[in-house]
C-alpha positions in Angstrom: 111.0 98.7 84.0 109.2 101.3 82.0 111.0 104.6 81.0 109.3 107.4 79.2 110.9 108.5 75.9 112.3 111.7 77.5 113.7 109.7 80.5 111.8 111.8 83.0 109.7 108.9 84.2 111.0 105.5 85.3 108.6 103.0 86.8 109.7 99.8 88.5 107.0 97.4 87.5 106.1 94.6 89.9 105.4 91.3 88.1 103.4 88.7 89.9 100.8 86.1 89.0 101.4 86.6 85.3 100.7 90.3 85.3 102.2 93.7 86.0 101.1 95.6 89.2 101.4 99.3 89.9 100.4 101.4 92.9 98.2 104.4 92.6 101.2 106.7 93.0 103.0 104.8 90.2 100.0 105.2 87.9 99.9 108.9 88.7 103.6 109.2 87.8 103.2 107.0 84.7 100.4 109.2 83.2 101.5 112.5 84.7 98.1 113.0 86.3 96.9 114.0 89.8 95.7 111.4 92.3 92.1 112.8 92.0 92.1 112.3 88.3 93.3 108.7 88.6 90.9 107.9 91.4 88.0 109.2 89.3 88.9 107.0 86.4 89.4 103.9 88.6 86.0 104.6 90.2 84.3 104.9 86.9 85.9 101.8 85.5 84.5 99.7 88.4 81.1 101.4 88.4 80.7 100.9 84.6 81.6 97.2 85.0 84.6 97.5 82.7 86.7 95.5 85.2 85.9 93.6 88.3 87.6 95.2 91.3 88.3 91.8 93.0 90.3 90.6 90.0 92.5 93.7 89.4 93.3 95.0 92.9 95.8 93.5 95.4 97.4 94.8 98.6 101.1 94.5 99.2 103.4 95.4 102.0 105.8 98.2 100.9 108.7 99.7 102.7 108.6 103.5 102.5 111.4 106.0 102.7 110.9 106.3 106.4 111.7 102.6 106.8 108.2 101.6 107.9 106.1 99.0 106.2 102.7 100.1 104.7 99.8 98.1 103.1 99.6 99.6 99.6 96.9 99.0 97.0 98.2 97.9 93.7 96.4 97.6 90.3 97.0 95.0 87.6 97.8 95.7 84.0 94.2 95.6 82.7 93.3 98.5 85.0 96.5 100.4 84.2 95.7 100.2 80.5 92.0 101.1 81.0 93.1 104.2 82.9 95.6 105.0 80.2 92.9 105.0 77.5 90.9 107.4 79.5 93.5 109.9 80.4 95.0 110.1 76.9 98.4 111.5 77.9 101.6 111.4 75.9 103.1 109.2 78.7 100.0 106.9 78.5 100.6 106.4 74.8 104.3 105.7 75.4 103.4 103.1 78.1 100.9 101.3 75.8 103.5 101.3 73.1 106.0 99.7 75.5 103.5 97.2 77.0 101.8 96.0 73.7 104.9 94.2 72.2 105.6 92.6 75.5 102.0 91.2 75.7 102.2 90.1 72.1 105.4 88.2 72.7 103.9 86.6 75.8 100.9 85.4 73.7 102.9 84.3 70.7 105.5 82.3 72.6 102.7 80.7 74.7 104.0 81.7 78.1 100.5 81.7 79.4 99.7 78.1 78.4 
């Protein structure tokens, strides 16, 4: 789980297939940006060829507050970080500071081998 330094933002991170996955709504909360802003950055990331959409997008069934299941689009860590570098928010910086040591530990300890 990621928590902002001020404790106002807490994001339950989904870990699957050796990466973190966040929904668009979670990314909006994480960076404190509107849906349109995040959508624009995601669109540009794909159009510029920075990331391949097929490798960083997955759909998961999620139960909403109304008790119904919905098919929700999730994005993997590379996309979450790419968006974070584009929005340049305080929360984005905090998230990268949280994620970087975890990734370094993962690499150093050889979990990915």
